[in-house]
Structure formats: C-alpha cells, structure tokens
KOLGU-293980 format. One record per residue (C-alpha): residue in one letter; x, z, y. Coordinates in steps of 0.001 Angstrom, whole numbers, plus 500000, padded with zeros to 6 digits. Layout:
AXZY;...
This chain:
M874844463758927311;S872097461230926539;T869016462182924541;S870115460092921537;A873620461548921533;Q872167465041921755;S869876464292918781;V872847463070916738;A874776466221917584;E871820468369916572;A871372466410913351;T875052466758912552;S874856470509913156;G871781470726910924;E873526468789908175;R876521471124908344;S874273474167908089;A872503472648905088;L875875471853903510;R877028475440903964;G873794476713902440;W874193474498899386;V877842475519898978;L876838479191899074;L874074478735896483;L876235476659894147;L879169479079894334;I876882482026893584;L875670480257890448;A879152479114889434;T880791482528889762;A878050483979887543;I880061482421884679;D882605485182885109;A879844487788884886;I878799486354881529;N882355486041880215;S883359489556881260;T880569491272879290;V880703489363875984;L881711492369873872;V879152494734875399;I876441493396873080;A878044490848870730;R880998492838869324;A879550493285865815;H878439489649865615;L881872488406866695;M883529490625864102;G881326489152861394;S881961485538862415;T885733485873862832;H886252488375859963;A888173490573862391;T888770494320862363;P887760496482865358;D891405496527866507;E891659492746866303;I888339491947867965;A889240494192870905;W891838491595871929;V889045489115872668;N888167491253875661;M891600492665876457;A893251489244876629;Y890525488066879000;L890854491072881312;A894660491023881358;A894665487316882255;K892035487845884929;L893885490744886580;T897165488820886458;C895674485696888007;F893938487342890979;P897148487229893085;V897979483810891613;A894601482629892909;A895476483847896414;W898765481940896238;L896900478781895196;C894233479184897913;L896939478805900557;R898395475637899039;V895579473647897414;T892440472224899002;S889451474395898119;G887479471557896543;R890310470611894211;L891043474204893280;I887426475042892438;F887063471751890549;A890159472538888463;A889080476129887763;T885578475038886771;T886922472302884506;V889124474829882688;L886118477138882350;L884043474298880875;A886735473535878305;S887081477221877416;L883310477598876996;V883282474758874463;G886358476151872743;C884925479666872413;A881523478460871237;M882930476164868534;T885566478345866882;N885436481127864316;H889215481669864344;L890247484841866147;E893586483525867431;V891975480393868904;L889196482467870460;I891752484750872128;M893621481718873504;W890447480343875091;R889605483783876462;I892981483924878236;L892163480613879915;Q888711481931880800;G890175485001882484;G892691483024884519;A890230480350885605;G887570482967886380;A889969484827888691;V890809481620890564;L887122480720890918;L886172484183892236;V888971484471894795;C888754480885896016;S884954481002896322;Q884996484181898420;F887852482835900525;V885895479636901187;L882809481596902261;F884818483605904783;E886211480375906255;V883094478195906139;F880722480786907626;A881261482568910926;R882122486274910764;R878792487174912359;Q877059485554909343;Q879076487354906683;G876524490155906217;V873982488005904406;V876612485619902960;Q878608488365901227;A875402490085900123;A874272486879898443;F877701486291896887;A877733489854895503;I874659488993893425;S876907487150890983;V879955489419891371;I878305492863891293;M874688492521890128;A875042489931887352;P877745491592885178;T876124495031885320;T872403494204885038;L871533490585884263;T874050489369881691;P873691492307879215;A869973491478878957;L870548487755878453;Q873326488366875946;G871221490832873975;W868425488275873767;A870842485509872746;V872420487626869990;D869077488797868583;S867453485353868807;G870247483053867746;S874033483279867696;W876755484809869845;S877909481257870645;W874751480832872742;I876347483162875275;F878938480493876058;W876628477488875795;A874280479121878313;S877039478995880949;F877179475195880979;P874595474656883756;L876430477205885892;A879723475357885412;L878057472126886545;C877057473937889751;G880744474708890303;L881674471048889938;I879009470019892452;A880210472676894906;A883755471349894529;L882573467840895453;L880857469164898590;L883734471317899789;P886134468545900970;L883524467783903659;A884241471211905122;G887928470301905396;I890100473351904665;P893732472149904440;R896527474374903148;T900039474395904587;E901939477228902836;S905182476010901227;K906924479057899707;P907945478734896014;F905995480247893158;D907077483739892076;W907498483390888298;I909259486751887978;G906426488477889812;V903818486872887556;S905729487921884437;L905953491525885617;M902287491500886658;A901199490121883272;T903246492746881416;A901836495595883507;M898224494408883315;T898320493799879557;A899719497267878920;I897258498932881328;V894253497142879809;F895298498086876272;V895901501737877163;T892635502163879099;Q890501500362876511;E892049501634873292;G893428505021874337;S890319506992873400;R890167505398869933;Y893760506450869223;N893366509929870772;W895649508831873594;F899161510202873451;D898898511353869865;E899545507692868988;P903141506446869574;E901888502952870448;I899879504329873378;V902894506318874574;V905166503256874446;L902671501015876240;T902059503642878917;I905789503739879616;V905887499919879646;A902971499836882099;M904669502312884450;I908036500540884378;A906486497074884813;T904266498267887680;V907145499903889559;A909371496873888942;F906611494554890169;V906061496493893409;V909815496724894119;W910238493002893406;Q907329492107895672;F908743494066898612;A912177492543898022;S910732489017897852;Q908430489052900893;R910578486658902915;R911496484174900191;G908055483958898619;A906453486903896826;L903378486640894640;I901501489149896827;D901667489361900606;F901255493025901556;G900302492150905121;A896691493032904364;F897677496701904010;K898653496770907678;D894933496781908396;E893654500361908275;H890181499332907104;F891526497220904258;S893816499990902985;F890985502503902975;G888527499990901473;F890989499172898690;L891116502848897707;V887315503199897853;S886877499991895822;F888918501538893005;I886661504611892881;A883495502529893314;G884596500216890494;C885134503269888305;A881544504389888984;L880012500906888717;F881560499750885448;G881651503247883976;S877903503698884442;A877237500157883214;F879160501072880038;I877583504480879381;I873910503601880004;P873586500849877315;A875665503023874960;F873146505842875422;A870267503424874807;T871692502058871542;N873238505243870088;V870611507834871073;L867396505979871820;D867923503421869005;F867213500457871276;S867933496979869902;P870605494901871701;T867875492983873516;Y866029496115874618;A869267497863875587;G870198494864877713;F866785494733879359;L867094498433880190;L869402497526883101;L867444494450884145;P864920496173886474;S867744497687888489;G869039494168889151;L866154493573891538;C867026496742893425;V870713495763893528;C869627492515895223;A867340494467897562;G870157496846898501;L872634494002899008;L870302491983901214;A869006495019903117;A872498496168904061;G873735492623904709;S870755491757906916;A870985494995908910;I874705494425909500;Q874197490791910513;F870934490848912469;R870812494464913711;S874551494813914408;L874680497854912138;D878115499387911654;P879131498322908084;T880325501850907333;R876831503355907802;P875213502182904512;I878177503329902396;P877366507084902271;I873670506289901756;G874553504064898791;I876818506763897328;L874094509403897661;C871508507132895966;F873914506453893111;M874772510151892694;A871087511124892703;A870314508514890041;M873093509750887761;L871982513363888250;M868478512349887169;M869926510517884151;S871720513708883102;G868310515203882276;S867450512570879646;T866315513527876151;S866382511835872770;Q862691511033873301;S863231509242876611;G861957505693876864;L861964502845879339;P859195504383881537;D861325507531881939;L864417505606882993;V863056502828885219;A862850504888888436;V866357506249887885;L867847502814887282;L866052501360890301;L867570504053892528;R871000503426891012;G870696499694891638;F869624500094895251;G872518502475895918;L875070500104894405;G873703497248896516;L874068499237899736;L877544500397898760;F879265497201897700;V878221494733900400;S879121497259903104;L882417498042901398;T883265494335901174;L882643493763904870;V884517496886905957;T887500495934903801;L887803492194904453;N886184491397907799;G889291492214909821;L891580489859907862;N892409486204908477;G894498483438906926;V897200484594904513;A896151488248904773;L892535487317903929;A893444485385900778;H895667488149899445;G893218490814900620;I890407489263898557;A892668489147895499;L893792492767895892;F890236493942896562;N889163492407893241;V892162493913891443;G891259497358892777;R887628497111891679;Q888486495769888211;L891234498324887575;G888881501064888700;G886354499764886198;Q888907499893883396;V889885503448884261;G886214504448884494;I885351503044881084;G888421504632879458;W887723507974881123;L884063508057880054;A884828506929876495;T887370509745876164;Y885108512318877811;L882232511306875538;D884370511741872410;H885630515113873616;Q882156516397874442;N880795515169871104;V883339517310869257;L882795520308871537;N878992520153871427;R878946519669867674;T881036522827867301;V878854524845869688;L875484523675868356;S876409523863864666;Q875916527663864737;F872170527059865040;I871855525206861710;T873425527814859441;P871463528703856260;G870841532252857515;N869233531227860789;P865456531970860653;A864678529020862960;F866652526685860678;I864859528000857578;Q861468527623859231;R862251524064860358;R863563523065856915;E860492524466855146;A858158522649857564;I859900519345856866;E859845520008853112;M856087520586853179;A855580517437855226;L857635515392852774;I855857516823849747;S852498516008851334;R853694512393851589;G854528512168847882;F858107513452847689;N859234515266844553;P859507519018845434;E863039519100843969;D864172516212846220;A862266517320849309;G864760520124850091;Q867772517803850198;A865810515212852141;A864771517854854692;I868412518855855206;R869365515186855781;V866559514860858348;I867790517961860180;Q871385516714860128;Q870314513354861544;E868344515023864316;F871271517380864954;G873599514415865462;R871104512847867861;Q870868516046869901;V874659516392870049;A874907512803871312;T872148513395873877;V873880516434875348;S877232514601875419;F875810511535877180;N874039513755879710;E877348515415880514;C878862511955881032;F876055511038883448;L876718514263885334;A880448513506885470;V879770510067886988;A877427511652889533;L880137514102890589;L882875511449890707;F882448510678894396;L882156514380895200;G885492515030893522;A887070511996895220;A885784512935898695;P888763515176899686;V891219512462898629;L889330509798900587;I889083511973903697;L892805512790903580;A893646509112903031;K891468508092905976;I893199510584908281;M896685509489907190;L895875505777907482;H894480506285910974;R897643508095912062;L899883505414910536;S897845502490911866;P899923500250914165;H896801499619916284;R896271503310917019;P896488503860920782;T899427505929921980;P898641509123923910;
C-alpha cells in the first residue's frame, strides 16, 4: 500500500472513530429525555394537580399511563429495531418525543396530558432500546465496558439523581411546564444522532408480521400491573374490590401473553425468547428485577424522607440526591474501564456494588429528625458508587453474549425487568411505610399519656417557654400539647422511614438464596454445559 493510500485509510478510520464518539455522546443526551419524563410526578405532583384541577386518583394516571405505555413498547421497540434503519427509527422516536413535550407543556387539560404522556412512554421505550442496540452494533464488544458505562449515565444515574434536582428547581422557580421545555435541547441531540447514524449503515432484514394480539395482551397486563403496584397501598390492597379485579386481570393477561408468545414463535411473536437460552442473560434478567427494586425503591424513599421528615423544599430534596450522581458516574466508569482495559471479569464488581449499596442503606437507617445534608452526603455517595459498579457490570454480564435478534429482544426484556422491579419496589416500600407508621404510632403513643411523668415534664417545659415568649397562660397548655403531637408525628415518621431503609438494605440478603438456586438451575439447564 502506498503512503498516500495508507494515510487515507488512517484518516477514514479516524473519522469513523470520531463519528462513533459523537453518536455515543448524542444518544446519551437524547435518552436523558426519558429520565426527565419518568420522574415528573416525584416533585411536581401538587403543582400538576393545581393546574389541571385533578384529584389524587386522577393525577396518578399521568404517571401510570406513561409507565404502562413504556413497558408495553419495550418489546415493540425490539421488533422495530430488526426492521427499520436505526437512523430513521431514532429520528421518528425523537420527533414524537418533541411533539409530546410541546403538548404536555402547553395543556392544562388532564385527558390531553395523559394522551401525550402515552406517546412519551412509547417513544421513550423505542429510543432507549434502539439507542442501546445501536451502541452494541457500532462499537466492538471489547469497547462495551466504557460505552455501556457512559450510556448508563442517562439510563441509571439521571432518573435517580440528576432529574429530581432539576425538576425541584424548575417547580420552585417557575412552572411545572419548564420540566418539559427543558428537554428540547436533548431532543435536538437525538435528531442530530439520527442524521449521523445512516453513515454507520445498519440494515434490517426481518420480515415477520406484527403481533397485534401480543401487543394488546401486553398492554392489558402492563396497565393492570402498573395500577396495582402504584395505587395498591393507597387502597389498602385487597380490601378494595378494584385492586382485586385488576390483579386478576393482570394475572390472566400475563399468562395469556406468555402462552401466546410461545405459540407464535414461528409465525412472528412480539418477543423472541431466544435470549433466555443464554445462561448469563437469564440470570441477569432475574438480578435486574431485584436491582431495579432496590434502585427505584431507594430513589423513592430518600426524597420522601427529606420532604416529610426533614421538611426540605422540593429543590433541596432534589439536590439531596445530586451529590451521589457524581459517585454513580465514578462507579460506572471505574467498573467499565476495569472491564475494558484490565480484562476484569464483569461479574466481579457486582457483589462489591451490592455491598456498598447495602452499607449505605444501613447507615441511612440510623437517621434522625435532626439530620441534615452534611449527615447524609457520605451515605448517598457510597450508595451512588455501589449502584454504578452494580449496573454497568450487570448490563455487560446480561447482554454481552447476545447477537442479532437475541440482542434486540434481550435489551428490551432487560429494560422490562428493571422497570417492573422498580414498580414492585416502590409499591412494596409505600405499603411497608404505611404499615410501620400505624404500628409505630400505636407503640409510641403509650409514652404521651397524661399520666406519664416524662410527658408532664416535657409539656410543662414547653408551656413555660411559650409563656416567656408572650403566650397567654391559658392558651400555652393547648399549644404545648400541639407541639408535642407534631413532634410525636415526626418521630413516628422517622422510625418508619428508618425501618424502610433497613428493609432495602436487607433486600439483596433475602434474595441471595433465590439467586444462588436460580444460578445453579440455569447452569444445569444450559445447552452449552459440557457433558460429563
């Protein structure tokens, strides 16, 4: 090869590397839209209720419709990835997201808002699955450590650390509609990425028909599951006939969906179960469910503790998780770099990440009603670092052995497992918190009886303090009792939240026997297991 030809080849290789780098950066920014959309009601629920004049039951559908559509469209996204060029698919998904952002930001009608949220969920699922699928195809497998670590910044770190802080600031400083307007620059990044992707040339050749029956069953099951997990604790679960009916609907629809999928594998099912033939994927799918339960459950309970016990404003409650975002990035990149450049076994960081997360939650379980940001920063940093180590390693262990059709459907199922785990985790913690509140209130109420010397001494001390500040002696007694009752409620909440933190810490410990048994069974059933 001549010197000039060699220079052209090197330049072409450099241009391709630069193109891949830009695609990765743009897709990370674009998929952050889903992180923003998925956490809208964490901070802005009250503001949305005021603007749309909706009841708590009605406003809940703003989030439930989004999640049900997103869970339904994960397998649809895999089906599309195998039939539509990546650039066109990402361009279409981003365009729908842009339209939905405008629609959500400009309406005060609940029904219209729910419609746009359904479109957001579906388009977000397509963008997430297609983007991750593209990264596995564009980058070599030996580069996936850092690539998947970087991609997880928008998928794992953003929804649990960054977006609650930004949304809290937006709500306190302006209007809830700013949450959607702020996503516009990110959507433009998605459009640019879509224009660059055709250069990578990823044609699709699958020709099986679309499974409309499968989608209908999936949508029915996911809608019922989302409603039951999100609203069950508010209705005291099976004491409410509606929850009972929807639980039965969810079970029937799920069983019918699975049976239909197995029966339709040859003529074109919505989900290809070929990914489950891989032992690592099957085990990773199970772990992703439990990890999603811990991730989203802790992301739900920590801001709730900050606002209900520590009286943090929405902005301050959001910023409480922000420092851990840096450690999530550090954990992601540390594990990804070690796997890629040091040839570290991807399974090695997983137990370390779990132990860091468990230690952080154990430390959180010792919080008090007087705790502040300085008391919680170290705990949240440890939690973030553990989650970073856990999720990038889990992604690589689960997906690195898949290719082609199995990879597309594996990515979709991996996301379904993590999101469903998150829903179960949030529902479980909300129910456990309510139960412990009632129990702790009953147990602790014996200490504020009129005959308790400590109660009398505390009440008299407060009365004297109030009188010294100008209170009428006749009113000071009642005011002192109200102060004690308020502090009593705060202490009950503190104890209940601490028990929730402890429960999250022990989640992996309780799941360990199940995971070990599953690993043994999957290894024995693996078709690649050598025969004796």
